[in-house]
N, C-alpha and C positions, 0 to 999 in steps of 0.2 A: 532203408527200412521206410521210407515216407512214400516210395516210388508205386507200391502195389503190384499187383501180378500183371503179366502181359493182358489177361483177358480183361482185367478191369480198367487197362489203360485204352482199350480198343471200345470200352462202352463210355456212354455218359449218363449219369445219373442226375435227375432233376427232382428236387422236392417241389410239391404242388400245395399251394393252400395257404393257411394263415401266417406260416412262419416263414414263406419264401418269398422272394422278390426283393424291392428295393430298399424295404424297411429294415430288413435283417441280414441280407447276404449271406443266405444259407447256401445259395449256388455261386460257386466262385468261377463264373464263366465271364465272357466277355459283354461288356454292354453294348448298346444299340447305336453306339455312335459310329458313323461312316465317314470317310474321307476318299473324294475320287479326285482330288486334286494332284498336281505333277509336283509342285514345289511347296516350300515353306519358306519362312522368313530365314530360316538358317540355311537351308539348301539351295536357295534361289541362285546366289552369285556363282558358286563352285559348280552347281548342276548346269547352269544355264550357259556358262563359259564353256563346260566340258561340250555341250551339245553344239555350241556354234564353232568351236574349232575342231569339231568332226568334219566341217566342211574344209575341202583343201584349199580353197582360196584364202579363207580366214587364216588358216595356218601359214599359207605363204607368205602373206602379207606380215603376220607376226615375225616371221624370220626376217623379211625384209627391213622391218622397222627396227627389228635389234640391230641388222648390220649397218644401217644408217646411224647408229648412235655412236658407231666406233670412231673416233676421230681420223682423219685423213684417209677415210676409206670411200665416202659416200661422196659422189660428183653433185648431188642435191643436198637439200636442207636436211637437217637432222629429223625434222619433225613432218616432212613432206608425207609420208606414208602413214606415220603413227596416227596424227590427227584424224584423217578420214576413217581409218580402221576403227578408231574408238567411237566415231560416230557412227559407223555401222553396227557395231556391237550394241550401242546404247539404244538405237532405234528398234533393233530386233529384240533385244531384251524388253523394251517397253511393250512391244506386241504380245510377246511371250506372258509377260506380267498381267497384261489387260486381260488375255483369254483364261489364264490361270485365276485370275480374281473373280470370273464369272464361275468357274468351276465351285469356287470357295462360297459364292453365294447360293448357288444350286444346293451344295451340301449343307449350308447352314438352314436353307429352307426345309430341306427334307428332315434334318435332325431336330428341327423346332416344331415340326408338325404336333397336333394334339391327338391324344389317343385317350380313351376312358378305361381306368383300370381298376379293379375290385381290391381295395386296400383297407384290411381290418372292416370288413363288412360293409364298407361305402364305397360308391363308383365315384372316383375322382378323376380329374383330367390331368395327364402330364405330357410331356414331350417325349417323342420318340427316342431320343438319344438317352432318356433317364429310363426306358424300358429294362426289365431284368427277366431272366430265364426264370419260368415257375410262376410268373405273374399271371393272373386272370384277366383277360383282355376282352371288352365288347366290342362288336364291329357292327356297324349298319349299312344299308345298301349304299352303292358307290363309294365305298370307303376302302382306301389302299390299304393293303395288309402291312403293318409295320416291321414283322419279323416272320421267319418261320414258326407258326404257331399250329396247334393240334386242336381241331374242332371238338368240342364238348357237347354243346347242346344247342340248338337253333330253334327258332319260333315256329317252325315248321314242325307238324306232329310227326313225320318220319325222319326228322333230324337232318335234313338234306339241304345244301346250300349251293349256289352257283358262283363261279369266279371265272373272270376273264384273265388269261394269261398271255395277251398280246405283246406285254413289255419282256417276257421270259423266252416264249418260243415262236412269236410271230402269229399264233392261231388266236381267230377273233371269235370262234363259237364258245359259247359256254360249256364249261366242265362241270361236273356234278361232284360234289363231295358230301360224306355223310359221316355223322357223329356215331359213336358206338351205342347200340341198343342200351346198354348198361348207363351210360352218361346223357341219352337224349332227352331223357324226361327231368334232368335236374333244373331247378328254377334258380333265379338270383339269390333267393335266400338259402337255397341248399348249398350253393357254391360258396356263401360267406363263411361256412364253416368245412368246406371241402377240403379234405387233404389226401394226397396220392404221391405215389412215387413213379416217375417216368424213367425206364431205362431204355436207352436207344442207341444206335450208333455214333461214331463221333462225327462231326461235321466233315461233309464232302460235298464235291460238286454235281452229283448225280441228281438230275431234277426229277427223275422219274421212279427213283427208288427211296424207300424209307422202312426200317426195320425197327420197330420198339414194342414194348410193353408198357402197361399202366396198371400198376397195382393200388388197391384201395378195397376196403371192407374185407380184407384177407383173401381176395381172389384177385387173379392176374389175367388181363385181357391183351390180345395182340393189337399192335397198332400198325396201319400199312398207309401206303400213299392216299388212299381214299379219306384218311383223317388229316392230312397235311396240308395246310395252305402255307403256299411260299410268297415270301416278300416279294413286292413287286406286282404281285397279281391284284385284281379289283374285285370285291364283292358285288355281284349284281344280282338284282332279282328280275323275274319275268313279269308279264303282265299278270300271271295268274299267282304270284308268290311274292310277297314282301318279307325278306328275311332280317332277322337280327339274331346273332348269335354271340355264344361266349367262347372264348378258346384259351388254351394255356400256352404260354411262349415257351419254345423250344430252343432255337437257335437264333442268336441276337447278332446284329452288327456284321462284321466281317467273317462271322461263323456261317451266316445264311447262306444258303444254295445260290442265291442270285450274285451276291457278292465273291463266294468262293469261285463262280466261273468268270468274274471279271478279273483280268489282271492289272496290275499298276500300269498307270498312264505312261505308254512306251514313248520313246524318243523317235517320231515317225519322220522317214524321208520318202519323199515320192520319187517316181520314176524320172521326173524332168530333174530333179536334184541329182539323182544318180548319173544320169546322162550328161549333167553338167560338169560334174566331178571327172569323169572320162574325159570331157573336153579340156578340161583345165589339166589334165595329166599331160595331154597331148601338147598344150601350149608350153607347158612347164619343160617338157623335153624338148621342144623347139627352141626356147629361151636358153636353155643350159646349152645346146648345140652351137647357138650364135654367140654365146658368151665363150664359149671354148675356142672356136674360130678366131673371135676377135681378140681374146687374150693372148693367143699364141703368136698373133699377126704383130699385136702390140709389143709382145716381148721380144720377138725377132728384131723389131725396127728398133726398140730401144738399146738392145744390146749392141747394134751397129752403129746408132747415133749417141751414144751415151754423152759424149762430150759437148755435141751441139745442143742436146736436149737436157742442160744440166737443170732447168727452171723445173723438170718434172720429178726432181730428185729420186732418180732411179737408185735402185738397190744394188749392191754388188753382186748378190746372188741372185742368180737368173730364176731359181725355182721360187723363192720369196717373191720376187717381182710378178712372175706368172699368176702365183695364188691371188695376190692383191689385185692385179689385173682382171682375173676371172671374177672375183668378187664385185668390182666396180662395176664391169659390165652387167652383172646380173641385177645390180640396183639400177643400173641405166635402163635395162631392157625391161623392168617391173611392169611398166605400161602397157605391155602386151596382154596380161590379164587385168581387166578393167576393175578397180575396186567397187564401182557402183553398181557392179552385177547383181550382188544378191540384195542390195538396197532395193533396185529396182524390179526384182522377183517378190521381196516382201510387200513392197507397196501394191503390186498387181494382186497379189493374193489376198490383200486385206481388203481391197475394194470388189474382188469376187465374192468373198465371203459376205460383204455387205448387201450385193445384189442379189446372192443367194436368199439372205434373210428376209428382204423386202418383196421377193418375186410374187407377184399376185396370181401366177399360174402353177405355184408349187405350194397349194394351200389346200389342206384336207380337214374339214369340219371346223372352219375358222381357225386352225392352226397354222401357222406359217413354219416354212422349213428352217432348221437352224443348224448352221455351220459351228459346231463346238471348237473346231480347229481349223486353221486355215492352211495348215501345211499340205493338205493333200487335195484341195480344191482342183487342180488341174487333172486328176485321177478320173473325175467324172467324165471329162472329154475323152476318155481313152477306152470306156467301156464298149466292148465288142460283141460278147455274149452275156446273157442272162440265163442260168440255169435255175431248175427248181425239181427239188425231189419231192415235192408236196402235190398229189394227185388234187388235192382239194383247192389247190390254186387256180387249177383248170375248171373243175367240177362246182366252184362255190361251196364246197361240202355238202353238195345235195346229191343223193344216191336215189335210184329208181330200181323197184323189183320188175323186172322184166320176163325173164325167162327161168324155167327149173325143169329138172330131169327127176323123176320119182318112178322108182322101179322099173327102170329102163325105159320110161315114155317120156319124151320131151315134149313141155307144154309152153306155151307163148308163142304167138305168130310173128309179132312185130319185130324187125330185126333193128339194131341200133341206128343205123341210117334211117329208117322208115319212121322210128320214134322221135328221132330228133325234127324230121321233116314235119310231122304231125305237130309238134310241140311250136315250129315255126308258122304253122297254119297252112301247110300245103297239103294238097290233097294226095293221099298215097294209094287210094283204091283199095283199102283194107277189105276183106270178107266182111259180110254183116255177122255180127254178134250179139249174143243177149244183152238186152238193155240192162237187166239187172246186174250182169255181170260188169258192164262198164261202170254204172253208178249205183252202187249199193249204198245204205245209209252211212252217213260219215265218211263217203269216198274221199280217200286223200290222194288227190292228182298229184301232188308234189312228189310223192315218195313211190307211188305205185302206178306203172304204165303196163298193166298185164292184161292180155287180149285172148283168151282161150277158154271156152266154155266147156270143153272137154275133161278139164280137171274138176270141176264141182260136179258134172255129170258122172263122172267114175267115181267120186266118192260118195253119192248119194245114191247110186242105182245099185250097189251091190256088187260093183265090179271087183275081179280077183285082187286087183291092186288097192281095193279101198282102204284097207287096215294100213298099209304102207302109207299111203297119203295121209291117214289120220294121224299118224306118227309124225310124219315130215312137216305137218302145218302146227302140231303141237310143240315141236322142238322150236320152232320159230317163236311160238307165243311165249316159251317159259325160258329157254335158254338164252338170257341176256340181263343187262343191267340198267335196263330203261326204267325210268320213273314215270307213272302215270299222274296226270294232275287234271283237276277240273277247270274248264274255262268258264271264268268270271263274266265274260262277255256273251257266252253262250251255254246256258246252265244245262247240265246233262250231257254235254259233249266233252271227251277226255282228250286232253293234249299229250302227247308223249316227248318227254325230254329224255335226251340221250348224249352221251359224250361222244359217241361214234355215228356218222350218218348211216354207216351200214346197219347198226342195230336199229336204227330208227326206221330204215325202210324194211327191214326184215318183220317187225311187229306190226308196222302199218300193213305190210301183204298179209299177214296173218288174220289181222282183223278185217281185210277185205274178202279173204276166202272164209270167214265167218267164225273165225277163233279170236275173239277178242280180249285181249290182255287188259285186266280191270284193276288188280290191286296186288301191289307188293308190300309184305313186311319183312322184317330180318328174318323170320322163320317159314313164310310161305308165300306161294303165289297163286293167284286166282284170275283164271281166264272164264270167259262165256261162251260156250259153244251151242248154237242152236237156241239160245235163250236159256240154257241150263249152266248154273255156275258148276266149275269143276275146280276144285282145291288141290293144290300140292303142296306138302310139306317140305319145305328147303332145308335139306340136311347138309349140305356143303357147296360152296363157289369157287371154283377155282378160275381165277381173272384170266383174259387174254394177256400175254407179254409177248415181247420180240422173241424170246428163246422159245416159249411154248408153241407161238402160232396158234392157239385154238384157246376156245373157253369152254368150261365145263360146268354143269350142275349136276348135284345128285339129291333127287327128290324121292319122296315117298308118295305112292298114289292112293286113291281113297281104299282100294283092296288089299292095302298093305304091303305092294310090290316096292322095291327099291330099284330104281331106274337112272340111269345115266344118261344125260343128254349131252351132246358134244357138237361143236361147230368150229371149222378153221380150214386152213389150207389143205389143199389136197394131199400135198407131199407128207404131211404129218398124220393127216386122218387115215389114209392108206396104209401106212407102214404098221397101224394099229388094228387093223380089221382083222377078222378070223380069217383062216383059209377057205372055209366054205361060204363066204359072203356071196350072196346073189347080187346080180346087176352091176358087177365091178367093171367088167370090159366095156359094156353099152355105157355105163355113166361116164367112164374115161373118154369115150368117144365124143359124149355131148359136151363134156367140159372144153375139148379142144375146139369143137364149134363156136361154142360161145365165147371162148377167149379170142378165137380169130376175128368175131365181130365187135372186138374192143370193149367186152362185158368183163366185170370183175366177177371172180367166181370164188365159191368155198363150198365147203361140203359138211352135210350134216349127218349125225350118225347117233346112234342109241344102243344101249344094252341093257338086260336086266342083271342085277347084282345079287349074289348069295348074301343073305344076312350075316352069316357068322364071318365071311371073307371081309364084309363092309367094315364090321365092328373092328376087326383087327387092323385094317387099313387106316380107319379113322383115328384109332389111337396115334399110331405113327403120324399121321397127318396133323393132329393138333400138337404134338409136340415140335413138328417142323415149322408151323406157322407161328409159335411162340418163342421160337429160338430167336436169337440177336445176331448169330454168326451165320453168314451164307443161308439166310431164309429162304430166298428166292431158288437157289441151287439145290436145298435140302427137297423144298416142295416138288421141284421138277423131277427130282430122281426118285421119288415115292414109288415104289412098284405099283403099277396101276395100269388099266386098259385105256384111261381116257385120253 
C-alpha cells in the first residue's frame, strides 16, 4: 500500500518554500553529506587485509608462516617469516591509513563549507552537509555550488548566470544558465513566502539531461538543463556581469549527478603490481618444482638408509615421509621470493608521491599536483598515447567564420591554410578587398575571418540571390541561444556570450555582414539591419542535442508570418528538405570542398509554416516539454519539418 505506483516511483516530488528544508523535513530525501573515503574505523582492518592478501606474495608468506608454526616441520624458527610479514602488513596499512585520512579531511572540509540558506524568511548560514532538498539557497560569484540546484532568479534582468564546469567535464569555457521567466523577477522578499512543488526525474548520472516541472500559482512550467546547476560547478561572473542568484535544492549528497558519476574508491592495482604477481607465480612454480625434486630424492635416500639415519626420525610410511619432506623444502626455499619486495615497492611509491606533490614544474595557477593515491604512480611513466575527442582542446574553443555557400554561390576567398598563415603574420598575397569589408564597425577579428566583397555586393545590388542571402544572414542572427551584454569598459559596444563557440562565430559573422543581434527576451529577438531594428516574436525554441543534431526556432515576423529557422548537421537537414529544394547538389559540392580544407560545416534552412498546422503542432509540443517521461524522446519524435 505504501509503495505507490510505478509512475510515482519514477518521479521525485520536492516541496519548496517555508515548510520545506531542514526545519520541517517535509522532503524525505538524502542529506547533503558526502564521503569519498575508502575505509571507516570498522571496515579498515578486514578491508585492508583483504586488499593486501590479494597480493600473491603476501598470501604465500601467510601460508609459509602457518607451516612454520607446525612442530617438527620447519627447518627454521617458528616466527622467521611471520614477524617480517606482520611488519610488511603494518607498514602498508599505515600508508593506506595515511592516504585515507587525507580523504576524510577533504570530505570534512567539503561538508563543513558554509552556504546561505533562506529559512523562515531570513538568510542564515549553514554547513553544506545540513542542506536539504527544497531549501532556497543564495549563491554569489566564484562560489562553488553545494548541490544540484534549480535556478529561480538572478540579479541579472534576463535571469542569466554563468557557471564553469571544469570539475565535471573538463570544459573551462563558461556555460550559460537561465531562470524561467516566471521566476526570474522574484525578490528575496517574494521568496520568503514562495511555495512551489517540483516534480522531476529520480537521481541519475546523466550530466546533460534533466526533466522536471515546477508548479506554483496554479500553473505548471517545464524545467530543463538550462535551469539546473550541478554540484561541483562554480558560479562565475564576467567583466560585464556580476551575478547573485537564488536557487532551490533538488538533488543532494550522493544523489547529485557528480556523486552518481563517481564510484566507490576502488582497490587499485598498477600494471607493475600485476606483472610482479605473474613473476611470483613463476617463482612459486619453480620453488614447488625444486621442492618436489628434493623431497623425492630425500625420500628415496631415507628409504635406503633408514637404519643409519635414525637421528632423522624417518616415518615408516614412505608417503607420509615424502609429504613432510616436501613441506619442509617449501619452507626452506621460501627465500626465493623476497619478503621485502612489496615493502621496497611501497617505499618507492610513497617517495614518488611526495616528489609529485612538491614538483615545481607541475604547477598550474599556484596549484601543485596532488597524488591522492600512491598506488598508481608508476602508470604515469607508461603513457604512450594521449587521445582527445574534444576539438576545443586543439582550437582553444575559438571558431572563425571563413566561408559560406548561398544559393549555389561560394563566398570567402581565404583557405584554412591561408587564414592560419595570415594569423601568424605571413604574407599570403591575398587579392585586394574593400577596406569596409575587412574592418567594419565593431569588427570581431577573433570570430570572423571572411574576405569576399561579392556577398555584400550581391545583397545590396538587387542580385537575383539577394533574398536568399538576406534569409541566410537572418537565420544566423536569430537562430541561436546567444546572450548580448553591454561592455562596461566600452559603453555602446555589445559583447556576445555563448555556450558554444560555433554560435558565437555565426552571430559575430551576421553582425559583420550588417545584421546585428541586439536584444533577446524570453519571447522576442531583436536585430538591427542597416540601422533599422527588426523584431521577431519568439514562439518556440528547440535546442540542439546530440540526438537531434540541429537547433530550431519558430518566430513570427512583423508581417504576421510564422517562420521556422533551423541550423545543424547536413545529414539531418538534407533528409528534411522538400524534394523541389533548389541548390541542393551544388551546395553539397561546396560542403565537400569546405570539409576537405579542414573547416567545420553546418547547414542553414528555413520554411514558412501554416498557422493552423502550427497551432496543432504547438499543442503536442507543449505536452511533450512538460512531460516527465522520455521528454527528449517525445520532443524529438513530434511530427515536424524542422
